[in-house]
Every structure is written in C-alpha cells, then in structure tokens.
C-alpha positions in Angstrom: -26.4 16.5 12.7 -29.4 15.5 15.1 -29.9 11.5 15.2 -33.6 10.9 15.7 -35.1 7.5 16.7 -38.6 7.1 15.2 -40.9 4.4 16.4 -43.7 3.1 14.1 -46.3 5.4 15.3 -44.3 8.3 14.0 -42.6 7.1 10.8 -46.0 6.0 9.6 -47.0 9.8 9.6 -44.3 10.1 6.7 -46.5 8.1 4.3 -50.1 8.6 5.5 -51.6 12.1 5.9 -52.8 12.6 9.6 -51.9 14.7 12.6 -48.2 15.4 12.7 -47.4 14.1 9.2 -46.3 17.7 8.1 -43.7 17.8 10.9 -42.3 14.2 10.4 -41.9 14.8 6.6 -40.1 18.0 7.4 -37.8 16.2 9.9 -37.1 13.3 7.6 -36.6 15.4 4.7 -33.9 17.3 6.4 -30.6 16.2 5.2 -28.9 16.9 8.3 -30.8 14.4 10.3 -30.0 10.9 10.6 -33.2 9.0 11.0 -32.9 5.4 13.0 -35.6 2.8 13.1 -35.5 -0.5 14.6 -35.8 -3.4 12.4 -39.2 -4.4 13.8 -40.4 -1.0 12.7 -40.7 -2.6 8.8 -43.3 -5.3 10.2 -45.0 -2.9 12.4 -45.3 -0.2 9.8 -46.8 -2.7 7.1 -49.4 -3.7 9.8 -50.4 -0.2 10.4 -50.8 0.5 6.7 -53.1 -2.8 6.5 -55.2 -1.2 9.3 -55.6 2.0 7.8 -57.1 0.0 4.7 -59.5 -2.0 7.0 -60.6 1.2 8.6 -61.4 2.6 5.2 -58.9 5.4 5.2 -56.9 4.2 2.2 -57.2 1.9 -0.7 -55.3 -1.5 -1.1 -53.7 0.3 -4.0 -52.6 3.2 -1.8 -51.5 0.8 1.0 -49.0 -1.0 -1.6 -47.7 2.5 -2.7 -46.8 3.2 0.8 -45.4 0.3 1.4 -43.4 0.2 -1.5 -42.1 3.8 -0.7 -41.6 3.2 3.0 -39.3 -0.1 2.1 -37.5 1.9 -0.4 -36.6 4.7 2.0 -35.9 1.9 4.7 -33.2 0.4 2.3 -31.9 4.0 1.3 -32.5 6.8 3.8 -32.8 5.2 7.4 -30.3 3.5 9.7 -32.1 0.2 10.8 -30.8 -0.8 14.2 -30.6 -4.6 14.7 -32.4 -6.5 17.5 -30.6 -9.0 19.8 -31.0 -10.9 22.9 -29.6 -8.1 25.1 -32.2 -5.7 23.4 -35.0 -8.1 24.3 -33.6 -8.5 27.7 -33.8 -4.7 28.2 -37.3 -4.7 26.7 -38.3 -7.4 29.3 -37.0 -5.1 32.0 -38.7 -1.8 30.6 -42.3 -3.9 30.9 -41.6 -4.2 34.5 -40.9 -0.5 35.1 -43.3 1.2 32.8 -46.9 0.2 31.4 -45.7 -0.7 28.0 -46.8 -3.1 25.2 -44.5 -5.5 24.0 -43.2 -4.1 20.9 -43.1 -0.5 22.3 -40.6 -2.0 24.9 -38.4 -3.2 22.3 -38.4 0.0 20.4 -37.5 1.9 23.6 -34.7 -0.8 24.1 -33.5 -0.5 20.7 -33.5 3.3 21.0 -31.8 3.1 24.6 -29.1 1.1 23.2 -28.6 3.4 20.1 -28.2 6.2 22.7 -25.5 4.5 24.3 -23.5 3.8 21.1 -23.9 7.7 20.4 -22.8 8.7 23.9 -19.8 6.3 23.7 -18.7 8.1 20.6 -19.1 11.4 21.9 -22.0 12.4 19.7 -25.1 14.4 20.3 -27.7 12.2 22.3 -30.6 10.9 20.4 -34.1 12.3 20.2 -36.8 9.7 20.4 -40.0 10.4 18.5 -43.4 8.9 18.9 -46.9 9.4 18.8 -47.6 7.5 22.1 -47.9 9.1 25.2 -47.3 6.2 27.5 -44.2 5.2 25.4 -43.0 8.8 25.4 -43.1 8.9 29.1 -41.2 5.8 29.6 -38.6 7.3 27.1 -38.3 10.6 28.9 -38.1 8.5 32.4 -35.1 6.4 30.9 -33.3 9.7 30.1 -34.1 10.1 26.6 -35.1 13.5 25.0 -38.7 13.1 23.3 -40.4 14.6 20.5 -44.2 14.0 20.0 -45.3 14.7 16.3 -49.1 15.2 17.5 -47.9 18.3 19.7 -45.6 19.3 17.2 -48.1 19.8 14.4 -47.4 22.8 12.3 -44.1 23.1 14.1 -40.7 23.1 12.8 -37.6 21.5 13.7 
C-alpha cells in the first residue's frame, strides 16, 4: 500500500480542474493508497480556493462546494499529520538549506517526520507529491521520492 504525502499544490488538483488533476484524482481514488496531509494543508487549500475565485476561475458557490468536499474528505479519507515544535524546528533548518517559503518548509518537515515513522515501522517509504519545482527539489535532496502531477498529467500511478 503506497503512502503518499500531498502538499497543498497537489491536493487542490483533486477539487479544481487544472493540469495534473486527472492524475491526482486517480491517486486519491486508489483504495490501496494512503494519502497523508499536514494539518496546515487545510488552511492552505481553503486559501487556494479563495484565490481561484479572485482570479475568476470559479464562483463563490463553487469555492464553497470545493471547500465542503475537501473538508469532508479530510475528515474521512486523509491521514492528517500534526505539526509540533520539533516539526517547526526542522522547517527552520530546511529554510537554511533550501530556497523554500515558510509553509513549504513546514510541509516538507512534516513529510520527513512521517517518512521516519514509516521507516521505523519497516513500511515502504513515503512518496512526496507537489506541483512546485523548488519544493520537489528540496524533498529529493532530503532523500524523499518525489512525484510531480504537472509532469505526470495523463500518466497512471
């Protein structure tokens, strides 16, 4: 059973049609996959839905539908990884090694922590999924396997 960590740039594609959406939807719909999100992703995705309305790519009604569906899925389908002081400390360190924005560093720190837990349990390593080249480069440099839904558009898992 593959475990995938999706950052906000990836999971938003499950709800809003854009490049990479088909692949993300297929991955999320795969009953054999475990989808892991950082808790902060809830706020990031809500903000992304609002940005999409401001850009004229969705209506306020659609935004609310996206948000309701996402929050329901977060409660029932996704594993939410907590953020604590050691995660924030790791994120601070990551910003010194890689050109990352703050929340991207938090996302990566959470993924690294989850990956350590999987390794300790002798489970398959985590795949880190994002639609952000700098974040993917940092994740790869930190030893995670990465998947970019922008490059996998049309590809299967």
